[in-house]
C-alpha positions as CSV (number, residue, x, y, z in Angstrom):
1,M,0.1,0.1,0.1
2,T,1.5,3.3,-1.0
3,L,0.7,6.9,0.7
4,I,-1.3,7.4,-2.2
5,D,-4.1,4.6,-1.1
6,L,-3.9,5.3,2.6
7,P,-7.3,6.4,4.2
8,A,-8.1,9.9,4.7
9,A,-8.2,10.1,8.3
10,A,-6.8,8.7,11.7
11,P,-6.7,9.7,15.0
12,L,-3.8,12.0,16.0
13,D,-3.4,10.6,19.9
14,S,-5.1,7.3,21.0
15,A,-2.9,7.4,23.7
16,S,-6.2,9.3,25.1
17,A,-9.2,8.6,25.8
18,T,-10.6,12.0,25.8
19,E,-8.6,13.6,22.9
20,A,-10.8,14.2,19.8
21,A,-10.4,12.4,16.6
22,P,-8.9,15.3,14.2
23,P,-10.5,16.4,11.4
24,A,-10.7,14.9,8.4
25,P,-9.5,15.8,5.7
26,A,-12.0,17.8,3.0
27,P,-13.5,16.1,-0.1
28,G,-10.9,15.2,-2.5
29,A,-7.7,16.1,-0.4
30,H,-5.0,14.0,-1.6
31,P,-2.7,12.8,1.1
32,T,0.4,12.8,-1.3
33,L,-0.4,16.4,-2.8
34,V,-0.4,17.7,0.9
35,L,2.6,16.4,1.9
36,L,4.5,17.9,-0.6
37,A,3.2,21.2,0.1
38,L,4.2,20.9,3.7
39,A,7.6,19.3,2.9
40,M,8.1,22.2,1.0
41,G,7.6,25.0,3.6
42,G,10.4,22.4,5.4
43,F,12.5,22.5,2.6
44,A,12.5,26.8,2.5
45,I,13.0,26.6,6.5
46,G,15.9,24.3,6.5
47,T,17.9,26.4,3.3
48,T,17.3,29.6,5.4
49,E,18.9,28.0,8.7
50,F,22.0,26.2,7.4
51,A,22.5,28.5,4.3
52,A,22.9,31.6,6.5
53,M,25.5,30.2,7.9
54,S,27.5,29.6,4.7
55,L,26.7,33.3,3.8
56,V,28.1,34.8,6.7
57,P,31.7,36.3,4.7
58,A,29.3,37.7,2.4
59,F,27.0,39.9,4.6
60,A,29.3,40.7,7.5
61,P,31.8,42.7,5.0
62,E,28.5,44.8,3.1
63,L,26.9,45.6,7.0
64,G,30.1,46.9,8.3
65,I,30.8,43.7,11.3
66,D,32.6,41.2,11.5
67,A,32.5,37.2,11.3
68,P,32.4,36.9,15.3
69,T,29.7,39.6,15.5
70,A,28.2,38.2,12.0
71,G,27.2,34.9,14.0
72,H,24.9,36.9,16.1
73,V,22.6,37.1,13.4
74,I,22.4,33.0,13.5
75,S,21.7,33.5,16.9
76,A,19.1,35.8,16.6
77,Y,17.4,33.6,14.4
78,A,17.6,30.5,16.6
79,L,16.3,32.8,19.1
80,G,12.9,33.6,17.0
81,V,12.8,29.8,16.6
82,V,12.6,29.4,20.6
83,V,10.3,32.1,21.5
84,G,8.2,31.7,18.6
85,A,7.5,28.2,18.8
86,P,5.3,28.3,22.3
87,V,3.8,31.9,21.6
88,I,2.4,31.0,18.4
89,A,1.1,27.4,19.5
90,V,-0.7,29.1,22.4
91,L,-2.1,32.3,21.1
92,A,-3.3,30.4,17.7
93,A,-4.4,27.6,19.4
94,R,-8.6,28.4,17.9
95,I,-7.2,28.7,14.6
96,A,-7.8,26.1,11.9
97,R,-4.8,24.2,11.0
98,R,-4.6,25.2,7.1
99,T,-5.1,28.9,8.2
100,L,-2.5,29.0,10.4
101,L,-0.1,27.0,8.0
102,V,-0.6,29.8,5.3
103,G,-0.1,32.7,8.1
104,L,2.9,30.9,9.3
105,M,4.7,30.9,5.7
106,V,3.4,34.8,5.1
107,L,5.2,35.5,8.1
108,F,8.0,33.6,7.2
109,A,8.5,35.1,3.8
110,L,8.6,38.5,5.2
111,G,10.8,37.9,7.6
112,N,13.8,36.6,4.6
113,G,12.2,38.9,2.5
114,L,13.5,42.0,4.7
115,S,16.3,40.2,5.5
116,A,17.4,40.2,1.8
117,L,16.6,44.3,2.2
118,A,18.7,44.8,5.4
119,P,20.2,48.4,5.6
120,S,22.4,47.7,8.8
121,Y,23.5,45.1,11.2
122,A,21.0,46.3,13.8
123,A,18.0,45.7,11.1
124,M,19.3,42.5,9.9
125,L,19.3,41.0,13.6
126,V,15.4,42.5,13.9
127,F,14.5,40.5,10.6
128,R,16.4,37.3,11.4
129,F,14.6,37.1,14.6
130,L,11.3,37.7,12.8
131,A,12.1,35.0,10.2
132,G,12.9,32.5,13.0
133,L,9.4,33.2,14.5
134,P,7.3,30.6,12.5
135,H,9.8,28.2,12.5
136,G,8.9,25.9,15.2
137,A,5.1,26.3,15.2
138,Y,5.2,25.6,11.1
139,F,6.8,22.3,11.8
140,G,4.5,21.4,14.9
141,V,1.1,22.4,13.0
142,A,2.2,20.7,9.9
143,A,3.4,17.2,11.6
144,L,0.1,17.4,13.0
145,V,-1.8,17.9,10.1
146,A,0.6,15.3,8.1
147,A,-0.4,12.4,10.7
148,S,-4.2,13.0,10.5
149,L,-4.2,12.2,7.2
150,V,-2.6,8.5,7.6
151,P,-3.7,5.5,9.4
152,R,-2.0,6.0,13.4
153,A,0.4,3.0,12.4
154,R,1.9,5.1,9.4
155,R,1.9,8.6,10.8
156,S,5.8,8.7,11.5
157,Q,6.3,8.0,8.0
158,A,3.9,11.0,7.2
159,V,5.7,13.3,9.7
160,S,9.0,12.3,8.3
161,R,7.9,13.7,4.9
162,V,7.2,16.7,6.0
163,I,10.8,16.6,8.1
164,A,12.2,15.3,5.1
165,G,11.6,18.9,3.3
166,L,14.8,20.1,5.5
167,T,17.0,17.4,5.2
168,V,16.8,17.9,1.4
169,A,17.7,21.2,2.0
170,T,20.9,20.4,3.6
171,V,21.7,18.7,0.2
172,V,20.2,20.6,-2.3
173,G,18.6,24.2,-1.0
174,V,21.9,24.8,0.9
175,P,24.5,24.4,-1.7
176,L,22.4,26.3,-4.2
177,A,21.7,29.2,-1.8
178,N,25.2,29.1,-1.4
179,A,25.7,29.5,-5.1
180,I,23.3,32.2,-5.6
181,G,24.9,34.0,-3.0
182,Q,28.6,34.1,-4.4
183,L,27.4,34.6,-7.9
184,A,24.8,37.0,-7.7
185,G,24.7,38.3,-4.0
186,W,23.9,37.0,-0.7
187,R,20.8,39.3,-0.4
188,W,19.2,36.8,-3.1
189,S,19.5,33.9,-1.5
190,F,17.1,35.6,1.1
191,G,15.2,36.6,-1.5
192,L,15.0,32.7,-2.9
193,V,13.9,31.5,0.5
194,A,10.9,34.3,0.9
195,V,9.7,33.0,-3.0
196,L,9.8,29.6,-1.7
197,A,7.9,30.3,1.2
198,L,5.1,32.1,-0.4
199,A,4.9,28.7,-3.2
200,T,3.9,26.8,0.6
201,A,1.7,29.1,1.2
202,T,-0.2,28.8,-2.1
203,L,-0.3,25.1,-2.6
204,V,-0.9,24.5,1.1
205,R,-4.2,27.2,0.4
206,I,-4.9,24.7,-2.8
207,F,-4.2,21.4,-1.4
208,A,-4.4,21.1,2.5
209,P,-8.1,20.4,4.1
210,L,-9.1,23.4,5.8
211,G,-10.1,21.3,9.2
212,A,-11.9,22.8,11.9
213,A,-10.2,24.5,15.1
214,T,-10.0,21.2,17.5
215,S,-13.1,21.2,19.2
216,G,-12.6,23.1,23.2
217,A,-9.0,24.4,22.2
218,S,-7.8,27.4,23.8
219,A,-4.6,29.4,25.1
220,L,-5.4,27.2,28.9
221,R,-5.5,24.1,27.5
222,E,-2.6,24.0,25.2
223,L,-0.4,25.0,28.2
224,G,-1.2,22.1,30.3
225,A,1.1,20.4,28.4
226,L,3.6,22.2,30.3
227,R,2.1,20.0,33.2
228,R,3.0,17.0,32.1
229,G,6.1,15.2,33.1
230,Q,6.7,12.9,29.9
231,V,6.3,16.0,27.7
232,W,9.3,17.3,29.7
233,L,10.9,14.4,29.2
234,T,10.6,14.2,25.6
235,L,11.9,17.4,24.9
236,A,14.6,17.0,27.1
237,T,15.7,13.9,25.4
238,G,16.1,16.3,22.2
239,A,17.6,18.8,23.6
240,V,20.5,16.8,25.6
241,G,20.4,13.7,22.7
242,F,20.4,16.4,19.6
243,G,23.3,18.0,21.0
244,G,26.0,15.6,19.9
245,L,24.9,16.2,16.5
246,F,25.5,19.8,16.5
247,S,28.8,19.7,18.5
248,V,30.6,18.0,15.6
249,Y,28.3,19.5,12.5
250,T,29.6,23.3,14.1
251,Y,33.3,22.2,13.7
252,L,33.2,19.9,10.6
253,A,34.9,22.5,8.2
254,S,37.5,23.7,10.3
255,A,38.2,19.7,11.1
256,L,38.5,19.2,7.3
257,L,40.8,21.9,6.9
258,E,43.4,21.6,9.9
259,V,42.7,18.2,10.8
260,T,42.4,16.3,7.7
261,H,44.0,18.8,5.8
262,A,41.6,18.4,2.9
263,P,41.3,21.4,0.1
264,P,38.3,24.0,0.6
265,A,36.7,22.0,-2.2
266,A,36.2,19.2,-0.2
267,I,33.7,20.9,2.5
268,P,30.7,21.2,0.2
269,P,30.5,17.3,-0.4
270,V,31.3,16.4,2.8
271,L,28.6,18.6,4.6
272,A,26.3,16.9,1.6
273,L,27.4,13.6,2.8
274,F,26.0,14.6,6.5
275,G,22.9,16.0,4.4
276,L,22.6,12.2,3.0
277,G,22.6,10.7,6.2
278,L,20.0,12.9,7.9
279,T,17.4,12.2,4.6
280,F,18.4,8.4,4.8
281,G,17.9,8.6,8.9
282,N,14.9,10.4,8.6
283,L,12.7,8.0,6.6
284,I,14.5,4.7,8.5
285,C,13.5,5.7,11.6
286,A,10.1,7.0,10.7
287,W,9.7,3.0,10.1
288,A,11.1,1.8,12.9
289,A,9.2,4.4,14.9
290,D,5.8,3.0,13.2
291,R,6.7,0.0,14.6
292,A,8.1,0.4,18.1
293,L,8.5,4.0,19.1
294,M,10.3,4.0,22.4
295,P,12.8,1.5,21.5
296,A,13.4,3.4,17.9
297,A,14.6,6.2,20.2
298,G,16.9,4.4,22.7
299,L,18.2,2.8,19.5
300,T,18.7,5.7,17.3
301,L,20.5,7.4,20.4
302,V,23.2,4.5,21.2
303,W,23.4,4.3,17.0
304,S,24.4,8.4,17.2
305,A,26.9,7.7,20.1
306,A,28.7,4.8,18.6
307,A,28.6,7.1,15.2
308,L,29.9,10.1,17.2
309,A,32.8,7.8,18.9
310,L,33.8,6.5,15.2
311,Y,34.5,10.5,14.4
312,P,37.9,11.2,16.5
313,F,39.4,8.3,14.9
314,A,37.8,8.4,11.2
315,V,39.0,12.6,11.0
316,G,42.4,11.5,9.9
317,S,41.5,11.2,6.4
318,L,38.5,12.0,3.9
319,W,38.2,8.2,2.9
320,T,37.2,7.6,7.1
321,L,35.5,10.9,7.4
322,G,33.2,10.6,4.9
323,P,31.2,7.5,6.2
324,A,31.8,8.6,9.6
325,V,30.0,11.8,8.6
326,F,27.0,9.9,7.1
327,L,26.2,7.4,10.0
328,I,26.4,10.5,12.4
329,G,23.9,12.5,10.0
330,C,21.6,9.2,10.2
331,G,21.2,10.1,13.9
332,G,19.1,13.0,13.1
333,G,16.0,10.9,12.6
334,L,15.6,11.2,16.0
335,A,13.2,14.4,15.3
336,T,10.6,12.4,13.6
337,I,10.5,9.6,16.5
338,L,10.1,12.7,19.4
339,Q,7.9,14.5,17.5
340,T,5.2,11.5,17.0
341,R,6.0,10.5,20.7
342,L,4.7,14.1,21.6
343,M,1.7,13.2,19.7
344,D,1.4,10.7,22.5
345,V,1.9,11.8,26.0
346,A,0.7,15.8,25.1
347,E,-3.0,14.4,25.3
348,D,-4.9,17.7,24.5
349,A,-2.9,20.1,24.0
350,Q,-1.2,18.6,20.8
351,T,-0.2,22.3,19.0
352,L,2.3,23.5,21.5
353,A,3.6,20.2,22.2
354,A,4.9,19.7,18.9
355,A,5.8,23.1,18.4
356,L,8.1,22.9,21.3
357,N,10.0,19.9,19.6
358,H,11.8,22.2,17.6
359,S,12.3,24.9,20.1
360,A,14.2,21.4,22.1
361,F,15.9,21.0,18.8
362,N,17.2,24.4,19.0
363,V,18.6,24.6,22.3
364,A,20.4,21.3,21.1
365,N,22.0,23.3,18.8
366,A,23.4,25.8,21.2
367,L,24.0,23.7,24.0
368,G,26.2,21.1,21.2
369,P,28.7,23.9,19.7
370,W,28.8,25.3,23.1
371,L,30.0,22.5,25.2
372,A,32.4,21.6,22.0
373,G,33.7,24.9,22.0
374,L,34.6,24.5,25.8
375,A,36.4,21.9,25.2
376,L,38.4,23.4,22.1
377,A,39.3,26.2,24.6
378,A,40.7,23.4,27.6
379,G,43.3,22.3,24.7
380,F,41.6,19.0,23.5
381,G,41.7,19.7,19.8
382,L,38.8,19.5,16.9
383,P,38.5,15.3,16.9
384,A,37.4,15.6,20.8
385,T,34.0,17.3,19.5
386,G,32.9,13.6,18.9
387,W,34.1,13.1,22.5
388,V,31.7,15.9,23.5
389,G,28.8,14.6,21.4
390,V,29.2,10.6,23.0
391,V,28.4,12.3,25.9
392,L,25.5,14.4,24.9
393,A,24.3,11.7,23.4
394,L,24.4,9.0,26.1
395,G,22.7,12.0,28.3
396,G,19.6,11.9,26.1
397,L,20.1,8.1,26.3
398,A,19.7,8.4,30.0
399,I,16.6,11.0,29.9
400,W,14.8,8.6,27.6
401,A,15.5,5.5,30.1
402,A,14.0,7.8,32.8
403,S,11.4,8.8,30.1
404,L,10.4,5.1,29.7
405,L,11.0,4.1,33.6
406,T,8.4,6.7,34.8
407,E,5.9,5.8,32.3
408,R,5.9,1.9,32.9
409,A,6.0,2.7,36.9
410,G,2.6,5.0,36.3
411,P,0.0,1.9,35.6
412,A,2.0,-0.3,37.8
413,A,1.6,2.2,40.4
414,V,-2.3,2.8,39.6
415,A,-2.8,-0.9,39.8
416,A,-1.3,-1.4,43.2
417,G,-3.1,1.3,44.3
418,A,-6.3,-0.7,43.1
419,R,-5.5,-4.1,45.4
């Protein structure tokens, strides 16, 4: 059975008897076309998030700042993601999901369009923060819409199609935006993302089912997600466990030049291998999650720890580094697994929990490089970023284990009390 043949509707979360079934797609809604439209939004977001890092040498001189200061522009976007995900999810609780997705993509287009026109460093900071605001909410709501199109047994794979837009962007979108930036100027790269965002808004408006706002939805009900321990444990698993991947990725180009002694031309292919690993891992982990969700999360974290442990030994040669980077990238499939896990533990506060998943990953994006930077400052050398990654992956595994144990202890405690 292909995704095209799947029935139109399925519960988002059968773990809670109080959770109302999601609205069925409108007549004529085609799951594959809806998923492609949602994935285009992921592609636009992934392109600007990763390409902005490679465009620092281009826009820093024009804005009259040095490279370290330009790094604050990247941080402004990440801050927008962390702030925007929960705020938008709570305030927009009563808005129909298709309407919300279209609005988020229009806001994203505006932020990137203004970034392309930024006259100064201060303006660039504001515009990148604005562009980051819809990021987490878009992925969270898009994941819920994707899951509503298919039976429960296929929801992780549907979510993976949306996230695949971001992973493919690391292979195709980022090199394309960087090439445009070099040939026509960095402003055109942000302009390209704005166009992609507007195209996404149009396609979502055409193909996605409208769907009514969830019955009884409110800001207070969404905030109820924050009272659930399993939601916090799931978010912490991503914030810590995913940090290992970023601890290596952030310094990968430097390691290629200084440790592997590879030419600068080798950087794009190696980064593309990382993107291919992300894409492959996203699809395989989604398949595994639909069969055994929590075991898939634990095994992915073990995989990440093992792959990151290979990195210090592989970094000396391109022939060994390439496969190691691909294997590390495969660990990125954890994002889809945890996105689905939040659908199970959030009960009737689905939107906020789903959006917070991407806030958690941006915390990982800050935590991993920061700890790796401390290791470098202490003189351990660039290969040591792999060991930092191992510690973080194992830390995520420990939180996953705590989540599993407390979840199993809950029913046991209830049963004991009944005797």
